[in-house]
C-alpha positions in Angstrom: 0.1 -0.1 -0.1 1.3 3.6 -0.6 2.1 5.6 2.6 -0.3 8.3 1.3 -3.7 6.1 1.5 -2.6 4.3 4.7 -2.1 7.8 5.9 -5.6 9.1 4.9 -7.2 6.1 6.2 -6.1 6.4 9.7 -6.9 10.1 9.6 -10.6 9.6 8.4 -10.9 6.6 11.4 -9.5 8.8 14.1 -12.1 11.7 12.7 -14.6 9.5 12.9 -13.7 8.1 16.4 -13.4 12.0 18.0 -16.8 12.8 16.1 -18.6 9.8 18.1 -16.9 11.1 21.3 -18.1 14.4 20.9 -21.4 13.2 20.3 -21.8 11.2 23.0 -20.2 14.1 25.4 -22.5 16.7 24.1 -25.9 14.4 24.1 -25.9 14.7 27.9 -26.1 10.8 28.1 -24.7 10.2 31.4 -25.7 6.8 31.8 -28.6 7.5 33.9 -32.4 6.2 33.4 -33.9 7.1 30.0 -36.9 9.6 30.2 -40.2 8.4 30.6 -42.4 7.4 27.6 -44.7 10.2 27.7 -47.1 8.0 26.0 -46.8 5.5 29.0 -50.3 5.7 31.2 -49.4 5.7 34.8 -52.4 3.7 36.4 -53.2 4.0 40.0 -53.4 0.7 42.4 -57.2 0.3 41.8 -58.7 -2.3 39.7 -62.4 -2.0 38.0 -63.3 -5.4 36.9 -66.7 -6.4 34.6 -68.0 -9.6 35.1 -70.0 -10.6 31.8 -71.7 -13.5 29.7 -69.4 -15.1 27.2 -69.9 -12.9 24.5 -67.8 -10.1 26.5 -67.9 -6.7 25.5 -68.5 -7.0 21.6 -70.7 -4.5 20.2 -74.5 -5.4 20.9 -74.1 -7.0 23.8 -75.4 -5.9 27.3 -71.9 -5.3 28.6 -70.8 -3.0 25.6 -72.1 0.0 27.3 -71.1 -0.8 30.7 -67.5 -1.3 29.0 -67.5 1.8 27.7 -68.6 3.3 30.7 -65.4 1.9 32.7 -63.1 3.0 30.0 -64.4 6.5 30.3 -64.0 6.3 34.0 -60.2 4.6 33.7 -59.6 8.1 31.7 -60.4 10.4 34.6 -59.6 8.2 37.4 -56.6 6.4 35.9 -57.6 3.4 37.2 -57.1 0.0 35.7 -59.9 -1.7 34.0 -60.3 -5.4 32.6 -63.7 -7.4 31.9 -63.9 -11.7 32.5 -66.6 -13.1 30.1 -68.5 -16.3 32.4 -67.6 -19.1 29.8 -69.5 -22.2 29.2 -72.8 -22.8 30.3 -74.4 -18.9 32.0 -75.7 -20.3 35.2 -75.2 -18.6 38.8 -73.2 -21.7 39.5 -70.7 -21.9 36.6 -70.4 -17.6 37.2 -68.9 -18.1 40.7 -65.8 -19.3 40.0 -65.3 -16.2 37.6 -66.6 -14.2 40.2 -64.0 -15.4 42.7 -61.1 -15.1 40.3 -61.6 -11.1 40.2 -62.1 -11.3 44.5 -58.8 -12.7 44.1 -57.3 -10.1 41.7 -58.2 -7.5 44.2 -60.4 -5.6 42.2 -61.6 -2.8 44.5 -65.0 -2.5 41.9 -66.7 -5.5 40.2 -69.5 -4.6 37.9 -71.6 -7.5 36.7 -74.1 -7.4 33.7 -76.7 -10.5 32.4 -78.7 -12.6 34.8 -76.3 -15.3 36.2 -73.1 -13.0 36.5 -75.9 -10.2 38.7 -77.3 -13.1 40.7 -74.0 -14.7 41.9 -72.9 -10.8 42.7 -76.2 -10.3 45.0 -75.6 -14.0 46.5 -71.9 -13.5 47.2 -71.3 -9.6 48.1 -72.0 -9.6 51.5 -68.9 -12.0 52.0 -66.8 -9.4 50.3 -67.5 -6.3 52.3 -64.1 -4.7 51.2 -65.2 -4.8 47.4 -67.6 -2.6 45.8 -70.4 -3.9 43.6 -72.2 -2.7 40.8 -75.1 -5.0 39.2 -76.5 -3.5 35.9 -79.6 -4.3 34.4 -83.0 -2.6 32.7 -84.7 -2.6 35.3 -82.4 -1.4 38.5 -83.2 1.8 40.2 -79.7 3.2 40.5 -80.3 4.2 44.0 -78.0 2.2 45.5 -80.5 -0.6 46.6 -79.0 -4.1 46.2 -78.5 -7.4 48.2 -75.7 -6.2 50.2 -74.4 -2.4 51.7 -71.9 -2.9 49.0 -74.0 -3.7 45.7 -75.1 -0.6 44.2 -77.9 -1.6 41.2 -77.7 0.7 37.7 -79.4 1.1 35.0 -78.2 0.4 31.6 -79.3 3.6 30.5 -78.8 7.4 31.0 -76.6 7.5 34.2 -74.5 4.8 33.6 -71.2 6.6 33.0 -71.8 9.1 36.1 -72.5 6.2 38.4 -69.9 3.8 37.2 -67.2 6.7 37.5 -68.9 7.8 40.9 -68.1 4.2 42.2 -64.5 4.2 40.9 -63.8 7.6 42.0 -65.0 7.0 45.7 -62.8 3.6 45.3 -59.5 5.4 44.1 -60.0 7.9 47.0 -60.3 5.2 49.4 -57.2 3.3 48.0 -55.3 6.5 48.7 -56.6 7.3 52.1 -55.3 3.6 53.0 -52.1 3.8 51.5 -51.3 7.1 53.7 -52.5 5.5 57.0 -49.4 4.3 59.1 -49.1 0.6 60.1 -50.7 1.3 63.3 -53.7 3.0 61.7 -54.1 0.1 59.5 -54.1 -2.6 62.5 -56.8 -0.8 64.1 
């Protein structure tokens, strides 16, 4: 090889290396954690769960407007929302393990849509006073009369979103108050 070509190649390699070092130094990358993704949503430690029939929340099902109300409530409260469809036979006996799953997941609010789902919530709510239950139907009065003190009945029409949001807001508020308690206060 010619000495000029070797020197030119060495100069180019050196310039690229110095350029890379300069970029690294002047971009401020100090090896610390990357900034949070501004598109990521930070949720509160509150779950609201919907128990539905086997068709879930697809359009045209009784659960679809309830799911939409839950999603809207999540936007304003930052509570996590999810749904679990009861698969198989649509009976109260078959819906019970699905309800128990939501209780074990520590859902702060459980909403139920459909006759078997509503029946299992109404029969089991008293055993779980720490959970708020909302049963949704066409004939409910929306006034809070239910099988137990922690069951609210809501109409599936007008006012559903307001009822759902209100219940979730209260659950978020209660969770925040509980989180602020000292261990001594929690043990009382």
